[in-house]
C-alpha positions in Angstrom: 0.7 20.8 -2.6 2.5 18.0 -4.5 1.2 15.1 -6.4 3.3 12.0 -6.1 2.9 9.0 -8.5 4.7 5.8 -7.9 4.5 3.2 -10.7 5.4 -0.5 -10.7 5.8 -1.9 -14.2 5.3 -5.7 -14.1 6.9 -8.4 -16.2 4.4 -9.4 -19.0 4.1 -12.9 -17.5 2.8 -11.4 -14.2 -0.8 -10.1 -13.7 -2.1 -7.8 -11.0 -5.5 -8.3 -9.3 -7.0 -6.1 -6.6 -7.7 -7.8 -3.3 -9.1 -5.1 -1.1 -6.3 -2.6 -0.2 -3.7 -5.1 -1.5 -2.7 -6.2 -5.0 -2.0 -9.8 -5.7 0.8 -10.4 -8.2 0.1 -13.7 -10.0 1.9 -15.9 -12.5 0.2 -19.0 -14.0 -2.7 -18.5 -11.5 -0.4 -18.6 -8.4 0.2 -15.7 -6.1 3.9 -14.7 -6.2 3.4 -11.9 -3.6 1.1 -9.2 -2.4 1.9 -5.5 -2.7 0.3 -2.8 -0.4 0.8 0.8 0.6 1.2 1.1 4.3 -0.7 4.4 4.0 -3.5 2.8 2.1 -2.9 5.0 -0.9 -5.4 4.8 -3.8 -4.1 2.8 -6.8 -5.0 1.9 -10.3 -4.0 -1.1 -12.4 -3.4 0.1 -15.9 -2.2 -1.0 -19.3 1.4 -0.1 -20.0 4.6 -1.2 -21.5 7.6 -3.4 -20.5 10.9 -3.2 -22.3 13.5 -5.9 -21.9 15.9 -4.2 -24.4 16.1 -1.0 -26.4 13.6 -0.9 -29.3 11.5 -3.7 -28.0 8.3 -3.3 -25.9 5.5 -5.6 -24.8 2.2 -4.8 -23.2 2.0 -5.3 -19.5 0.2 -4.2 -16.3 1.3 -1.1 -14.4 0.3 -0.5 -10.8 0.1 3.2 -10.1 -0.2 4.8 -6.6 -1.1 8.5 -6.2 -0.8 10.7 -3.2 -1.3 14.5 -2.7 0.6 16.1 0.2 2.3 19.2 1.5 5.7 19.3 3.0 7.8 16.3 3.9 6.2 13.0 2.9 7.1 9.3 3.5 5.5 6.7 1.3 6.0 3.1 2.3 5.1 -0.2 0.6 4.9 -3.8 1.9 5.7 -6.9 -0.1 4.1 -10.0 1.4 5.5 -13.3 0.3 
């Protein structure tokens, strides 16, 4: 069995908010897009880091999807604009 982790590090000006099985990505209170796993994978929204250049890092949100599977696996994501 394998554990797959897919992480999306957001720009510091973007926040992530859970909306059911989707994640709304917002800037200045407006939804930019929604992110979802077509397999309805469990996810967490965590604190992490964003680096725009070497030696510089800023706190940001990280969206992390996890999946445990055996054999060949396909993981798909939707971006809704």
